[in-house]
C-alpha positions as CSV (number, residue, x, y, z in Angstrom):
1,M,43.8,139.0,163.4
2,L,46.5,139.1,166.1
3,R,48.0,135.9,164.8
4,I,48.3,137.4,161.3
5,I,49.9,140.6,162.7
6,S,52.3,138.5,164.7
7,M,53.4,136.5,161.7
8,I,53.9,139.6,159.6
9,L,56.1,141.0,162.4
10,I,58.1,137.7,162.3
11,V,58.5,137.8,158.5
12,M,59.7,141.4,158.8
13,H,62.2,140.3,161.5
14,H,63.6,137.5,159.4
15,F,63.9,139.8,156.3
16,S,66.1,142.0,158.5
17,V,68.2,139.5,160.3
18,H,68.7,136.9,157.5
19,G,68.9,139.4,154.6
20,G,72.7,139.6,154.8
21,F,72.7,143.4,155.5
22,D,76.1,144.7,156.4
23,F,75.9,148.4,157.2
24,T,79.1,150.0,158.3
25,E,79.3,150.6,162.0
26,S,80.0,154.3,161.5
27,G,77.4,154.9,158.8
28,I,74.0,156.2,159.7
29,T,71.5,156.0,156.8
30,F,67.7,155.9,156.6
31,N,67.8,152.4,155.2
32,R,69.9,151.2,158.1
33,I,67.2,152.6,160.5
34,W,64.5,151.0,158.4
35,V,66.2,147.6,158.7
36,Q,66.3,148.0,162.5
37,I,62.6,148.9,162.5
38,L,61.8,145.8,160.6
39,S,63.7,143.7,163.1
40,G,61.9,145.1,166.1
41,G,58.7,142.9,166.1
42,G,60.0,139.4,165.5
43,R,60.4,138.4,169.2
44,L,57.3,140.3,170.0
45,G,55.4,138.1,167.5
46,V,56.7,135.0,169.3
47,D,55.4,136.2,172.6
48,L,52.1,137.0,171.1
49,F,51.8,133.5,169.6
50,I,52.4,131.9,173.0
51,L,50.0,134.2,174.8
52,I,47.3,133.4,172.3
53,S,48.0,129.6,172.7
54,G,48.0,129.8,176.5
55,Y,44.7,131.7,176.5
56,F,42.9,128.9,174.7
57,L,44.9,125.8,175.9
58,V,44.3,126.4,179.6
59,N,40.7,125.3,179.2
60,S,41.3,122.6,176.7
61,E,42.8,119.1,176.6
62,C,46.0,118.0,175.0
63,K,44.6,115.6,172.4
64,P,46.9,113.0,170.8
65,K,45.2,113.8,167.4
66,K,46.2,117.4,167.6
67,L,49.7,116.6,168.7
68,L,50.0,114.2,165.8
69,K,48.8,116.9,163.4
70,L,51.4,119.3,164.7
71,V,54.2,116.7,164.3
72,L,53.1,115.8,160.8
73,Q,52.8,119.4,159.8
74,V,56.3,120.2,160.9
75,T,57.7,117.0,159.4
76,E,56.0,117.6,156.0
77,Y,57.5,121.1,155.7
78,A,61.0,119.9,156.8
79,A,60.9,117.0,154.4
80,F,59.5,119.1,151.5
81,C,62.1,121.9,151.9
82,T,65.0,119.3,152.1
83,V,63.9,117.4,149.1
84,L,63.3,120.6,147.1
85,L,66.8,121.9,147.8
86,V,68.4,118.6,147.1
87,L,66.6,118.3,143.7
88,T,67.6,121.9,142.8
89,G,71.2,121.3,143.8
90,E,71.1,123.9,146.6
91,I,72.1,121.1,149.0
92,Q,74.9,118.8,148.1
93,V,75.0,115.2,149.5
94,N,78.6,114.1,149.2
95,S,78.7,111.3,151.7
96,V,76.6,108.8,153.7
97,T,77.1,111.1,156.8
98,D,75.6,114.0,154.9
99,A,72.6,111.8,153.8
100,I,72.0,110.6,157.4
101,Q,72.2,114.1,158.8
102,L,69.7,115.4,156.2
103,A,67.4,112.4,156.9
104,K,67.4,113.1,160.6
105,T,66.4,116.8,160.3
106,A,63.9,116.1,157.5
107,L,62.1,113.1,159.1
108,L,62.6,114.0,162.8
109,P,62.7,117.8,162.8
110,I,61.1,118.3,166.2
111,P,63.5,116.0,168.2
112,F,66.5,117.4,166.4
113,G,65.4,121.0,166.7
114,E,65.2,121.9,163.0
115,Y,62.8,124.7,164.1
116,W,63.5,126.0,167.5
117,F,60.0,127.4,167.9
118,A,58.2,124.2,166.7
119,T,60.3,122.0,169.1
120,T,59.6,124.3,172.1
121,Y,55.9,124.7,171.2
122,F,55.6,120.9,170.9
123,L,57.0,120.5,174.4
124,L,54.7,123.2,175.8
125,Y,51.6,121.6,174.2
126,L,52.7,118.1,175.4
127,F,53.0,119.3,179.0
128,S,50.0,121.7,178.9
129,P,47.6,119.2,180.7
130,Y,50.0,119.1,183.6
131,L,50.4,122.9,183.6
132,N,46.6,123.3,183.5
133,C,46.3,121.0,186.6
134,L,48.9,123.1,188.4
135,I,47.2,126.4,187.4
136,K,43.7,125.3,188.5
137,S,44.9,123.9,191.8
138,M,47.0,126.9,192.9
139,G,44.3,129.6,193.0
140,K,44.4,133.3,191.9
141,R,46.8,134.5,194.6
142,M,49.4,131.8,194.0
143,H,49.0,132.1,190.3
144,F,49.7,135.8,190.4
145,K,52.8,135.1,192.5
146,F,54.0,132.5,190.0
147,V,53.7,135.0,187.2
148,V,55.5,137.8,189.1
149,T,58.3,135.4,190.1
150,G,58.8,134.3,186.5
151,L,58.9,137.8,185.3
152,I,61.4,138.9,187.9
153,I,63.7,136.1,187.1
154,W,63.5,135.9,183.4
155,C,62.4,139.4,182.4
156,I,63.3,142.1,184.9
157,F,66.8,140.9,185.8
158,P,67.8,140.2,182.2
159,S,66.4,143.6,181.1
160,F,68.3,145.7,183.7
161,T,71.3,143.6,184.7
162,G,71.9,141.2,181.8
163,A,71.6,138.2,184.2
164,S,70.3,135.1,182.4
165,F,69.3,132.8,185.3
166,S,69.9,129.9,182.8
167,F,67.2,131.3,180.5
168,N,65.7,128.9,178.0
169,Y,62.8,129.1,175.6
170,L,60.6,126.4,177.3
171,A,60.8,128.1,180.7
172,W,59.9,131.5,179.1
173,F,57.0,129.9,177.2
174,I,55.7,128.5,180.4
175,V,55.8,132.0,182.0
176,L,53.9,133.4,179.0
177,Y,51.4,130.5,179.2
178,F,50.7,131.3,182.9
179,I,50.2,135.0,182.0
180,A,47.7,134.2,179.3
181,A,46.0,131.7,181.6
182,Y,45.7,134.3,184.3
183,F,43.8,136.6,182.0
184,K,41.6,133.8,180.9
185,L,40.7,132.5,184.3
186,Y,40.5,135.9,186.0
187,P,39.3,138.3,183.3
188,V,39.8,142.0,183.7
189,Q,37.0,144.3,182.7
190,M,38.5,146.4,179.9
191,E,35.6,147.6,177.9
192,S,35.5,151.0,179.6
193,K,39.3,151.4,179.2
194,R,39.7,149.9,175.7
195,I,40.8,153.1,174.1
196,W,43.5,153.6,176.8
197,I,44.7,150.0,176.4
198,R,45.0,150.4,172.6
199,L,46.9,153.6,173.0
200,C,49.2,152.1,175.5
201,A,49.8,149.1,173.2
202,A,50.6,151.4,170.3
203,G,52.8,153.5,172.5
204,S,54.8,150.6,173.9
205,F,55.4,149.3,170.3
206,V,56.7,152.7,169.3
207,L,58.9,152.8,172.4
208,L,60.4,149.4,171.5
209,L,61.2,150.6,168.0
210,V,62.7,153.9,169.3
211,L,64.9,152.0,171.8
212,I,66.2,149.7,169.0
213,I,67.0,152.7,166.7
214,V,68.7,154.7,169.5
215,V,70.8,151.8,170.7
216,D,71.8,151.0,167.1
217,L,72.8,154.7,166.4
218,L,74.7,154.9,169.6
219,S,76.6,151.8,168.6
220,T,78.1,153.7,165.6
221,R,79.9,156.0,168.0
222,Y,80.3,154.1,171.2
223,P,81.7,150.6,171.3
224,F,79.8,149.9,174.5
225,F,76.5,149.7,172.7
226,R,77.7,147.4,169.9
227,G,75.7,144.2,169.8
228,M,73.1,145.5,172.2
229,V,70.3,145.8,169.7
230,E,69.6,142.1,169.8
231,N,69.4,142.3,173.6
232,V,66.9,145.1,173.5
233,R,64.5,143.4,171.2
234,E,64.7,139.9,172.8
235,M,61.5,138.2,173.7
236,N,62.0,138.4,177.5
237,R,63.0,142.0,177.7
238,A,60.7,144.4,179.7
239,V,59.5,146.6,176.8
240,T,58.8,143.6,174.5
241,V,56.9,141.8,177.2
242,V,54.8,144.9,178.2
243,C,54.1,145.5,174.5
244,A,53.0,141.9,174.0
245,V,50.7,141.8,177.0
246,L,49.1,145.2,176.1
247,M,48.6,144.2,172.4
248,F,47.0,140.9,173.6
249,L,44.7,142.8,176.0
250,A,43.9,145.4,173.3
251,F,42.8,142.7,170.8
252,Q,40.5,141.2,173.5
253,T,38.5,144.4,173.3
254,L,38.0,144.1,169.5
255,H,34.9,142.4,168.1
256,I,35.7,141.1,164.6
257,Q,33.9,138.4,162.8
258,S,35.5,137.4,159.5
259,K,35.8,133.9,157.9
260,F,38.6,135.3,155.7
261,I,40.7,136.4,158.6
262,N,40.2,133.1,160.3
263,R,41.3,131.2,157.1
264,V,44.4,133.3,156.7
265,A,45.2,133.0,160.5
266,A,45.0,129.2,160.1
267,T,47.9,129.3,157.7
268,T,50.3,131.4,159.8
269,F,52.2,128.5,161.4
270,G,52.7,127.0,157.9
271,I,54.1,130.4,156.8
272,Y,56.7,130.2,159.5
273,L,57.6,126.5,158.7
274,F,58.1,127.4,155.1
275,H,60.0,130.6,155.1
276,D,62.1,130.0,158.2
277,N,63.3,126.5,157.4
278,P,67.1,126.6,158.1
279,Q,67.7,125.0,154.7
280,I,65.5,127.6,152.9
281,R,66.7,130.8,154.5
282,N,69.8,131.5,152.4
283,L,68.0,130.6,149.2
284,L,65.0,132.7,150.0
285,W,66.6,135.9,151.4
286,I,69.9,136.0,149.6
287,K,69.6,134.1,146.3
288,I,66.0,134.9,145.4
289,F,65.3,138.3,146.8
290,H,68.9,139.7,147.1
291,G,67.8,142.0,149.9
292,N,71.4,143.0,150.8
293,T,72.0,144.2,147.3
294,H,69.2,146.7,147.6
295,S,70.3,148.2,151.0
296,G,71.5,151.4,149.3
297,S,68.5,151.9,147.0
298,P,66.2,154.9,147.4
299,Y,63.3,152.4,146.9
300,F,64.4,150.0,149.6
301,I,61.3,150.6,151.8
302,L,59.0,149.7,148.9
303,Y,61.2,146.7,148.0
304,S,61.2,145.4,151.5
305,A,57.4,145.8,151.8
306,A,56.9,143.9,148.6
307,V,59.2,141.1,149.6
308,I,57.6,140.7,153.0
309,A,54.1,140.7,151.5
310,A,55.2,138.1,148.8
311,V,56.7,135.8,151.4
312,F,53.6,136.0,153.6
313,C,51.2,135.5,150.7
314,V,53.2,132.6,149.1
315,G,53.6,130.9,152.4
316,S,49.9,131.3,153.1
317,I,49.0,129.8,149.7
318,I,51.3,126.8,150.2
319,E,49.8,126.1,153.6
320,A,46.3,126.5,152.2
321,V,47.1,124.0,149.5
322,R,48.6,121.6,152.1
323,L,45.4,121.9,154.3
324,Y,43.2,121.2,151.2
325,L,45.3,118.1,150.2
326,S,45.2,116.8,153.7
327,K,41.4,117.2,153.7
328,V,41.1,115.4,150.4
329,I,43.3,112.5,151.6
330,R,41.2,112.2,154.8
331,Q,38.0,112.1,152.8
332,F,39.5,109.5,150.5
333,Y,40.5,107.2,153.3
334,S,37.1,107.8,155.0
335,R,35.3,106.6,151.8
336,L,37.5,103.5,151.6
337,S,36.8,102.6,155.2
338,L,33.0,103.0,154.6
339,K,33.2,100.8,151.4
340,S,35.2,98.1,153.3
341,E,32.4,98.0,155.9
C-alpha cells in the first residue's frame, strides 16, 4: 500500500514539474498553490521506495536473476518508448549520430542514465550484498552512528546551511538503506504508540506542504525566496526525511492483507518507467493532457486529479500486460525445453 501511495505522489509531482506551468512570479492564485501541493510528495515518494527496498533487501541476497529482470524491465520500457515515438514522428532521426544516440539510451538505459532512479537503484541493488555484510558486522551502536553521520552530512547541513558535501543520489540511497535496515534488525515496539506515529506522519506531511506553499508565496514578493521551493521539497531535506521515516513506521503498524493491493503494487515501478521516460514526458504532459492550458480553469483540481489517476491506471495496465506476456513467454520456453528432453 505504501508503494502505491509513493507512486501516486511521484505522478502528482511529475504532473506539477513537467506540466509546463508558468505562473507569474507576482500572481497568487489557488491553482498556483494547488500545483505546489501536487509537487510536494515526489521526492518523499522516492525516499519511501528506498526505505521499503532497504527493509527487505537487508536480509536477502542479490540474485543475478532478479538483477537481470530489473535490467530487462528498464530496457524494455526504454526501447518501447523510443520506438513508439519514432514511429509516431515525435522523435526525428536526421543523422547517423541521432540514430546512435537513440540506440544507446534505448538499449543501454541504465549505463547511460536514461532514468536516474533506475540507474541509482540498480547500483544500490548490485552493491546490497556488500552493504549487508557491513551492516551485520558493525553492530547496533556503530550502525546507529553511521545513520546519524549520514544524516548530519547529507540532510541536516543541506537543510539549514545549503551545504552539499558533494551530494549524490547513490550516497543518499545508501543512507536510506541503512535507516531501513536499522529498523529491520533492531525493531521498535510501536503497537502501543501506533496512533501517535500515524498522527505525526500526517502532521509532518502537512508541514512539508505548508512550507512549500509559504516559500512559494514569499517568492512572489521577496527575490531572496525565488527558486527555494525545489530546495524545500528535495529528498534529503529534514522535513521530507522525517516525514518519510514516520510514514514508513506508521505503515509498519498496519495489518492489511489484499491480493489486489499487492498486484497493483507490483506494477508501480513499471508506472514510473512508462510515464517518466525522458522521451515521453513532453508528449504525455504537454501534447496529450495540455495541463498548462488548464492552469486558469476553475475545474483545474478535478482535471489534475483525473489526469493523475489516468496516468497511474494506464501505466499499471501496461505493466500488468508486460508481466503477463513475460509469464507466457517463460511458460512457452519451459514447454519447449521439456519437449526437447
